[in-house]
N, C-alpha and C positions, 0 to 999 in steps of 0.2 A: 668589322667595318673599318678597314684601314684606309689611309689616304685622306683626301679631302672629305669633310663631313657632307653628307647629302643635304639638300635643301628642299623646301616646298613639300609636296606630297611624299617625296622619297624619305623625308625625315619623319613625317607624321605616320606613314604607313607602318614602319617597324614598331613605332610606339604603340599604335593601335593593336597590332598582333601580339606584342609582348604583354601589353596590359590584359588582353583576353586570356593569354596563357596563365598569367599570374592570378587572375580572378578564378580560373578553373581549378588551379592547384590549391588556392586558398580556401575554396569552398570545402574541400575535403579535410581541411584542418579541423573544422568544427561540425561537419555534417553528421558525424557519428553520435553527437550528443542526443539528437532526437530519434535516431534509428536504433539505439542500443536496446530499448525495451522490446523491439521486434526481433533483433538479432539473437538475444539470449534464448528464448524458447525455441527458435528455429534451429539453433545449434545445440540444443539440449543442455543449456547452462542454467541451473536453478538460481532463483533470486538470492539464495544464501551465499552464492559464489560471485557476488557482484565485484569483489576485489579482483578476481581473475578476469572478468569481462572488461574491467576498467583498463586492462592492458591494451585493448583495441585503441584507446586514446593515447595512453602513455607510450606505446611503441612508436606511434607516428611522431610524437614529441621528441623522443630520444633519437630516432633516425634522422629527423629534420635537423636537430641541433648539431649532432656529431658529424654529419656528412657534408653540410653546406660549405665549410671552409675548403675541404678537399675538392669537391666538385667545382667550386668557384675558381680555384687555382688552375684546375684542368682547363677551364674555359679561358683563363688568361693566357695559358700556354698554347693551347690547340685551336683557339678561335671561339669567340662568344656564340656566334650563330650555330656552329657545329655542335657545341656542348648543350646549347639550348634545345636543339632538336633531339639530341640524344637523351637529355633529361626528360623531355616530353614522352619519348618512346619508353623509357624505364617507368615513368608514371603510368602509361597505358598498360604495360605488362603487369604492374602491381594492381591496377584496377581490375584487369581481367582475372587475376588470381583471387582477388577479394570477391568478385561477383560469383565465382564458382566454389568458394570455400566450403568444404564439407564439415569442418569443425572449427572450434575456437582457435586452436594453435595455428592452423593453416591461415586463418584470417589475420591473426596477429603478425605472422610472417609477411603476408601480403601487404599489410599496412606499413611495415618497415620498408619494403620495396617501393611503395608509393611515396613514402617520405624521401627516399634517396633521390627520386626523380623530381618530385614537386618542390622539395626544399631548395633546389638549385635555381628555380625559376626567378626568385626575387632578386638575389644578388647579381646573377648573370643578366637578367633583364635590365636592371639598373645600369650595369656597365654598358650594355648595348644602347640604352637611351642616352647616356653621357656621350657616347661617340656620335650619336645622331644629332645631339644638340649640345655642341661644345660651348665653352664660355659661360656667360651668365644665364643662358637659357636652360642649362642642365638642371637647375633646381626645380624648374617647372615640370620637366619630364620625370624627375625623381619623385616629385610630389604626386604626380598623376599615377605612377606605378605604385607608390605607397598607398594611395587612396584605393586602388583596385585590390591590393592585398588586404587592407582593412575591410573593404566592402565584402570581399569573399568570406572572411571570417564572421562578419556580421550576418550575412545572408545564409551561411551554411546550415544552421539549425532549421530555418524556415524552409530552405530548399529541400533538405532531407525529409522534413515532415510532409511536404507536398508530394514528393516523388513516392515516398513510402505509402502514403494513403492511396495513391492512384494505382501503383503497380507492385509495391513491395520493396523491401530494403535493398535487395540485390540490384535493382535498377539504378540506384544511386551510383553504383560503380560501373554498371554496363554503359551508362550515358557518358562517363568520362572518356571512354575509348574513342568514339567518333569525334568528340571535341578535340582530343589530343592529336589525332591523325589529321584533322583538318588544319590545325595550327602548324603541324610539321610540314604539311604540303605548302602552306602559305609562306613558310620561311625558306623554301627550297632554293630560291635565287639569291639569297644573301651571301656575300663573300665570307669565307672562313677566317681570313686574316690571322693566321697562326704566327707565332714568334719564331723565326729561324734561329737555330743554335741554342734554344733554351730547352732544358730538360725538366721533367717533372721530378720533384723531390719526394719520392715514395716513402723514404724512411721518415721524413718529417710528417708526411700525410698520415702514416700509420700511427705515429706517436700522438698526433693531434686528435685523431678519431678515438684512440684508446683513452687519452687523458680527459677529453670532453665527456665521453660516455660515462666514465667513472665519476666525474664531478657532478654531472647532471643527475645520475642515478643516486648518488649519495645525498644530494640536496632534496631529492624527491621523497625521501623517507621521513615519515613523521617522527620516528625514533631519534632523528638527529637533533630534535628540539626538546624531547622529554627524557633523554638519556636512558631509555628503556632497553637499548641494545648497542653494543659496541660496533656493529656491522657498518653503519654509515660513516663513522669516524675512521675506521680502518680503510674503507673504500675511498673516502675523501683524501686520506693521507697518501695512499698509493697514487691516486689521481694527481695530487699536487707534485709528487716525485716525478711522475711521467711528464707533467708540464714543465718542470724544471729541466728534465733531460731534453725535452723538445727545444727549450731556449738555448741550451748548450749546443745541441746538434745544429740548430738553425744558424748560430753565429759562425759556424765553420762550413756551411753548405755553399757550393758555388752558385746554385740556383735555389735559394731558400723558398720554402712554402709560404712563409709570412713575409709581408713587405718589410724590407730592411729598415726603412725610415719610419715605419708606422709607429712603433712603440717608443721611438725617440721623439715623436711629435707630442707635445703637451696637449695640443688641440684634439688629436685623434684619440689619445688615452682618455681625455675628458669626455669625448663623445661616447666611448664605451661605457664609462661609469654612469653617465646620464641615462643611457638606454637600459642598463642593468637595473637602476633604481625605478625607472619608468615601468619596466616589465613586472617587477614585484608589486608596485602600486596598482597597475592595471588589473592584474589577476585578482587581487584582493577586492577591488571594487566590482569586477565582473561577477565574482562568486557571491558577494554579499547582497547585491540588488535582488536577484531572483530568490535567494534563500530567505531574505527578510519578507518578501511578498508571499512566499509559499508557507511560511510558518506563522509568525505573530500576526500578520495581516490576513491570514486565512484565505488567500487568493489562489487561483488555479495556476498550474505550471505555465499555461499560455499567457496569463496576465503577467507572471513573473518575467517571461521571455520578452513580452512587449515592453515592459518597463526597461529592461536592459537595452533594448533596441533604441530607446530614446537617447541613451548615452552613446552606444557604439555607432549608430547611424550618423552622429555628428562628427565622428573621427575622420571619415573620408573627406567630408567638407573641409575640415580644418587642414587636412593633408594637402589638398589642392590649393587652398588659399596660402598655406605656408610655402608652397613651391613658388608662388608668384611673389611673395614678400621676402624670401630668404636673402636675396642679394640687395634688395632695396633697403632693408632694415639692418642687415648684417646678421650672421648666424647667432651671435651671442644675444643680441637684443631680442630676436624673435623666439629663440629657445627659452629665454628667461620669461618672456611675456606668456608663452604657452604654458610653461610650468606654473606660473602664478595663476593664470586663468583656471587651469585644471585643479589646482589646490583649493582655490576659492569655491569652485563647484563642490568638491569633496567635503570641505568644511561645512558648507550649507547642508549637505547630506548627513553629516554627523550630528546635526541638530534635529533630524527627523523624529517625529513621534508617530504613534499609531494612527493619528488623524491626518497625516500628510496627504495632500491632494493636489490636483492641478489648479492653477497653472504653475505653482511653485515647484512641484515635483519635476515636471518636464523641464522647466528652466534650469534647475540644479543639475539634472542629468545631462542635458545638452551642453551646459557650460563646461562640465568636467570632460565630456567627450571631445568637445571642440578644442580644449586646451591640450589634450593628449595628441590630437591630430596635427596641431600647429607645429609640434616639435619634430615630426617625422622627417620632413625635407631638410631642415638645417643640420640635423645630426648626421644624416646619411651623406650630405654634401661635404660636411666637415671631414668625415673619414675618408671620402674618396678624393678630396682635394689634397689630402696629406701625403699622398703617395703618387707614384708614376703611373702612366697609362697601362703598363703591363701588369699592374696589380689592382685594377679597378674593381673587378668582381670579387676578388679576395677581400679587399677592404670593406665592401658592402656586406659580405658574408659575416665578417667579424661583428659588425653592428647587429645583424640579425641574430647571431648566436648569443650575443650579450643579452638581448631582450628575452630569448627563450630560457636562458639560465636564470635570469631574474624572475621569470614567471614560475618556473619549477620551484625555486627557493621560496618565493612568496606563497605559493599554494601549500607547500609543506608546513611553513611557519604558521599560516592561517589555521590549518587543520589541527596542528599540535597545540599551539598556544590557545586557540579558541575553545577547544574541548576542556582544557585545564581551567581556563577562566570561568567557563560556564559551570563546571562542577564546583568550583570555589564559591560562585555566587549563589548557587542553589543548595549548598551543603546543609544549611540549617532548616531546609524545608522538608516536611514530611507529607506524603500524599494521604489525605484523609480517607478513611475507609468506613463503610456503613457499619453501624453497631446497634444492637437492640436498645442500648441505653441512650442512643442519640436520635432525636426526631429527624424526620426527613428535611424539615426546614433548616434545622441546625447543620445537618450534613451538607446541604446545598450551599449554605453560607460559608462553611469551611472550605468547600471545594472551590467556590468563587474566589476566596482569598488566596488559595493555593495557585489557581490558574492565573490570577492577576499578578502574583509575585513572580511566577515563572516567566510570564510575558514581559514584565518589567526588567527582569534579569536578561532576557533575550534582546530586548530593545537596547539596553545599555551596552551589551556585547557588540551588536551590529553597529552601534554608533562609534564604539571604539575601533572597529574595523575600518570604517570610513575615515576616522581621525588619523589612524596610522597610515592609511593610504595617502592622505593629504600630506602627512609629515615626510613621507618618502619623496614626494614631488618637491616639497620645499628643500629637502636635503640635496636634491639634484641641482638646486640653484648654485651651490658652491662649486662643483666641477664645471657647470655651465659658464662660470666667469672666465674660464680658460679658453673658451671658444673665440673665434675671430670676431672682432667688433667692427671690422672694415666693411663699409658699404661699397658696392660696385655698381657702376652704371649699367642699366638694363640694355642688353643687346637688342637690336631689331629682330622682329620675327622672321623666321626663315621664309624666303620668298618662293 
């Protein structure tokens, strides 16, 4: 969308279409969580091979993280609307392949293709919104798109469960196809606005995809935290070398893949660090809430999911409000306020006991989710303001990638450290067994003591998870100090 920015409905229409596309792609980010139990028997994957089936989720994460900077730069070079439509087409092809998948390996490959298309929608969509709403209005547009991305991930498990119950798990992917095609059609009239004379840096793109893939895959291994295997360290080391080579190549490229001024900007670098820490904090909280409900609180998976939604449903609300407040308060103030609010909610959650109930529980969850949401718009706007118009989608993609790397790192750390801590806490406990020399009453008393001790150890561990999640948000306050504290006058609404 080159030239003068459109106004009125011409500005709101692309925002509505882009938001719909982001929501559609984001649904598939978490939709597999609820359909996995149906997928496994249908594709003849036994329960004992859950680790293989988990690649349905991991493959999407890896493809999403590794590909978005490359596709975002393609959008900056060849036109945002063109690449947005192409991304939706790739997403539809991946959805078709997933819908007809005859086996697990085919489905995993289809999920990678889905991720290549769906992952590009967020950064490219934000770049399109920035062009439609220039100046101080861009934070509102970015906040709305960020809210749609969060809403899609929140609603994904529920959406998948409903569709699977009605028609089966394959229809989750079948329905993606008409949605994507309708959105492609709706974008048919938007100008391409490519950059004349600018070439794509394919060498830099290949190095970035390779480096990110290695680093994400290395941090996703539990053995990286318990030193049980040298594999993640070797892979991470090679990934770091590739990233170093990328920096060297980019410094000499005539049309570099990465924004030349981005990493020279203290604010942009700070935004990446904030998003990295937020990603690690968020995944810890999101895993712990349902896990605590399903174990020590002895509640159903549905109740665990509903508890989590009390936190995640507050995130889109915070994202929209953050978009309206970003320029009024300044990116630094709003980011620090959001981080503080989120950490307060998580610290309250770290004090939960087995008797936690409403309204305190909902208030704590909503407070944490609202804080996470408030930070979305100011962080994205900071990154996109730190570079020129020809790198808008690329800058947004780097922020998205930072969050995903943080989430994979946080998930692996949670699994490795949590298992070790639980084993340490329960090391001296022995499961009582029935004995002829032991009366039934005495056996039941010993069993009650054992069960209570395991429950106490679990509660303590979950509280530590929430506490660490809060500490990560508080740690993000330090890089947030480098963000812009300048308030800007609010532009009038497009007429």
